[in-house]
C-alpha positions, 0 to 999 in steps of 0.5 A, a space after each residue: 791446608 793439606 793436599 787432600 783439601 785441595 779442590 779435585 772436582 770429579 777427578 777424571 782420568 788425565 788425558 794420555 800422551 800417545 805421541 810420546 813414548 811414555 809419560 816423563 819424557 812428554 813431562 821433560 818436553 813441557 817443562 824443558 826451559 822453564 823449569 830448572 834441570 835440578 827441579 825436573 829431576 828431583 819431581 821424576 827421581 832421577 839424576 839431573 844428567 838422566 834428565 839432559 840425556 833424556 831431553 837431548 835424546 828427543 832432540 830438545 834444545 841444548 839451551 833448555 838447560 839453563 831456564 831462567 827462574 823468570 818462569 817460576 815468577 812470572 809465568 807459573 800459570 803457564 807451568 800449571 797448565 803444561 802439568 796439569 794432566 801429567 802431575 798429582 798435587 804432590 808432584 806438581 807442588 815439588 815442581 813449583 816449590 810451593 806449599 798447597 796454601 800458595 797453590 790454593 790461593 792462586 787456584 781461588 784468587 789468581 783470576 779464578 784460575 781453578 775455574 779457568 782449569 774447568 773445575 777439574 784436576 785430572 787423576 794422574 799417577 805419580 810420575 817417576 823416570 824408569 829405562 826405556 824398553 826397545 820399543 819405547 827407544 825406537 819410539 824416541 828416535 821416531 820422535 827424534 826424526 820428526 823434531 830434526 826434520 821440522 826443526 833443524 834450527 832450534 838450537 839457534 837462539 831466539 831473536 827474543 826470548 820468552 818475557 823478552 818485552 818486559 820493561 820495553 814501554 813505547 812512548 805515543 808517537 802521536 800528539 797526546 790525548 790529553 784532548 780526548 772525549 773522555 775524561 777518564 781513561 783507565 787501563 791495565 798494564 799489558 805485563 803487569 802481574 795479576 794474582 797478589 802482586 803488591 805482595 809477591 812482586 810490587 817492583 813490577 807493578 806499574 814501573 815509572 817508565 811504564 807509567 810515563 809511557 802510558 801518560 803520553 798515550 792519554 792514560 790518566 788512571 790504572 788499577 789493580 786486583 785488590 782483596 780486602 782481607 788481604 788488606 785489612 784483617 778479617 776479625 773471624 781469621 786473621 791468619 788470612 790477613 798475612 802480608 797486610 802491612 807489606 801489601 799496604 806500604 807497596 800500595 802507598 808506593 805506588 800510588 804516590 809514584 803514579 800521582 807524580 805521573 798525573 795517573 790515578 790508581 784504582 782498586 778491582 774490588 770483588 767483594 766480600 770474597 768467599 772463604 775456605 769452608 772449614 773456616 765457618 766452623 767458627 762463625 757458622 752465622 755468617 755462612 752464605 751459599 756453599 761452592 763443593 766444587 772449590 770448598 769454599 762458601 760465600 759470606 752472606 751480605 744480609 748479615 750486618 756484621 759482613 757489612 760492616 766488614 765490607 765498609 770499616 775494611 774500604 774505609 781504612 784502605 783510603 783512609 790509609 793510602 792518601 790519594 788513592 784514586 778510587 775502585 772498581 766494583 764488580 758485583 757479579 763475575 766468576 769470583 763467588 761473592 755475595 749470595 746472589 752473585 752466582 744467581 744462587 740466592 734462593 739457596 740462602 735462608 736470608 737472601 732467598 726472599 731478597 731481590 737480587 738487585 737489592 743484595 748487590 747494590 747494598 754492598 755497593 753501598 757499603 763500599 761507598 759509604 766506606 770509601 768516602 768515608 776514607 777518601 771524599 774525592 775518590 771515585 767509584 765505578 760500579 761496573 754492571 757486567 751482566 747485569 743485562 742478562 737479567 730482568 733486573 738489571 735496569 732496577 739495580 741502576 735505580 738503586 745505586 747510591 748517589 756518589 757512584 758512576 756506572 760502567 758497562 760494557 759498551 758492545 752488550 745488546 748489540 744485535 748482529 748476523 753472521 753466516 745467516 745467525 742471529 746473535 746478540 753481543 753480550 761480552 766485549 768485542 772488536 769484531 762487532 762495534 758498539 754501543 749495543 741498546 743495553 749498554 745505552 739503556 743502562 747509561 740512559 737510566 743512570 743519566 736520569 739519577 745524575 750518576 756520571 757514566 763510562 763505557 767499558 771497550 777493548 780498544 786493543 784485543 779481545 777474548 776473539 784472540 787474547 794472544 797477541 798485544 792487539 788486533 789491527 782492525 783498527 776501522 772497526 775501533 775507530 768507527 767505535 770510538 766516533 759512536 762513542 764520543 756521541 754519547 756524552 760519556 764522562 770515562 771509557 775503560 780500555 781494557 780488562 787484563 788483556 789490550 793494555 799494550 802500549 802501542 797498537 789501536 791506542 794511538 786512535 785515542 788521539 788521532 784518526 786513522 789517516 793519521 795514525 797510519 802516516 806516524 807508522 809507515 810515512 806518506 809514502 806507504 800510508 795509504 797501502 798500510 791503511 788499506 791493510 787496515 780495511 782489509 782486516 777490519 772487513 774480514 773482522 766483521 765475519 767472526 761468528 761472534 758467541 759467548 761460547 767461542 770466545 771462552 771455549 774455542 781455540 782462540 786463545 791457544 791456537 795451533 797449540 791446542 793438541 788433536 786427538 784420534 778419539 773424542 776425550 769427552 773433557 768440557 772445554 774450559 774458559 780460555 784455558 784447555 779447549 780440547 776437542 769439544 766442538 759442541 761448546 765452541 759453535 754455541 748456536 753456529 751449525 758446525 759448518 757455519 762457524 767452520 766457513 765463518 773462520 775461513 772467510 775471516 781467515 781468507 780475507 785476513 790475509 789480504 791484509 797480510 799482502 798489503 804489510 808484505 808489499 810494503 816491506 817489499 818496497 821498503 825496509 819494513 822496520 816500520 810495519 814489522 810490528 804490524 806484520 808480526 802480529 797480523 801474522 800471529 792472528 791468521 795462525 790463529 784463526 786458520 787453526 780454528 778452521 783446521 781443528 774444525 775440520 779434523 774433529 768433524 772428519 776423524 774416523 772417516 776420510 784418510 786423505 782429507 784428514 791428511 790434508 788438515 793434519 800437514 796443513 795444521 803443521 805448517 801453521 804450527 811451525 809458523 806460529 813457532 817461527 813467529 813466536 821466536 822472533 817477538 816474544 809478545 806473542 802468546 802472553 796476556 798478564 792474567 794467564 802468563 803464556 797460552 802456549 810455549 815454543 815446546 807446544 808448538 813443537 809438540 802440535 807437530 810431533 802430535 800431527 805427525 803421530 796421528 798422520 802415521 796412526 791415519 795411513 796406517 789405517 
């Protein structure tokens, strides 16, 4: 692997950073406190003292000099995002201290990061320190004045440093969920690493304290990503299976520890994983569909050798790890796997004449035979994600083998009308409670065949805002759970990589909202807390749901998303870079409706916050401090969506109105900055790390002030 083989896409010119006098200052700003000083100096080819002086000249906090290694261990995706438009690959590797293979694997396997980054590496010129010109120094002093004015207390230590929430695992304050209507209750950790945790950070993957806390909340199963070629040698290219023995030993240890807590471990299998296209020079007969954007190719499952590998590998893994609970199998996802996994089977000469449902259920049959050959008691949950989008969805259920269980996103197929716009929920959602008609149809079909059925929900948070530990729309969650109990389900998956926080709405598994409120706020303030939840639930029903908004709008980044004086031409990418792509954000909602709905949501949300603030005024407030922090952070995100839509709509026209938008966005960014310094959970999601940092929020203020100055100068 060399730099030239790393994926590039079209290599469009990187976005400029005109609110900084130089690009190297933007680099120092975005990495200050995240990457050690000596590494920053090395990348810029200057001295540590020069970097230090340059940082202080811009007004960065002195504490940033002593960055913790935790960012490069637990926040490397945040670092990659921060530098995506600043550094070419060579310098990005220097910053991370990685080789090309490690970065390639991260982009491919760390929750399809390359797709999240937009399948596009911006073309960046090499970045080096240089002396400031007189004009650049004057602009730097102007920048420093902005920082001094807006963040005078920035040198004070944060009440909770980034990642400060790690290792704190709250036990359930209400009765155990053992009497729940659902047999299986499957969850993901709110802090577990995602990409290759069994090799890179096994000590951080479900520690005993977290497992004990999960059990107290009624959770009896957890999951983690597994890639077969990392657990069982791939015969045609064994070098890609390096570290297999270490991973298997760590997995065995995890399974044993979890079982002591009464928790089963499930492997998330999305197989067979595509491989680097050059590898197929040695086995061209197994070549399936190519994906030029990342130089990969699928392994064609119409070939017996591929199916045999999948079956034998799963059998060996389950044989070697006794007590492994089962697996979660997905046949269509952002990761290309078999030739029909991205609906491109017509491009494969072998799969072109085979129905998609036949190809994907054939993969399921291979996994089922393998798993049960290794462990007769292991359970296989087939996650029918996006099957509902195709006319063959129900036929696929009929082709599933006996011995598997069907898992469907509960909300799928739910018709909604928001802002007089008709939509259908096609992804998990809290704002619009399920179950939807498609999920119900799939469950009904599976039950006819005697297959157990499960619902996939998001009990704590969704991509409606994944930057918070939970969304306190409690009555919407309670409504959803009540409906699901009538479906006679065998189990429930409580969230994806986001939403696994041990708290928040999780108590609803064991108690109704009124009891939950009494546990949190006591008898005296429970009614007022319940009123806050009703406001939040009512407000959240106004969310203009569309999959485009979920994945492309600035719902995850909130006010950290920069504003641009001119259209960037960059297309929003999945939960990563919203840019200014309003057309992609709104889906089929007209711009005015999209903006209006988020304003209604934000306004009504503030009514709930008022109730929480009333509890604080009337008591010591500690009981609901957690709720208030999360609610206020959500308010910042929702209000910022409104402001960003307004700015894009107004730019190039009314000077006064744009100034009002910029000033309000500054206030919103500063509010979120203060919340983040007190609550390290804000902004974090396990598979994306921190969506933003305090430096990003400070940069947004600089960005807005710069635009305001340009605007008033016109």
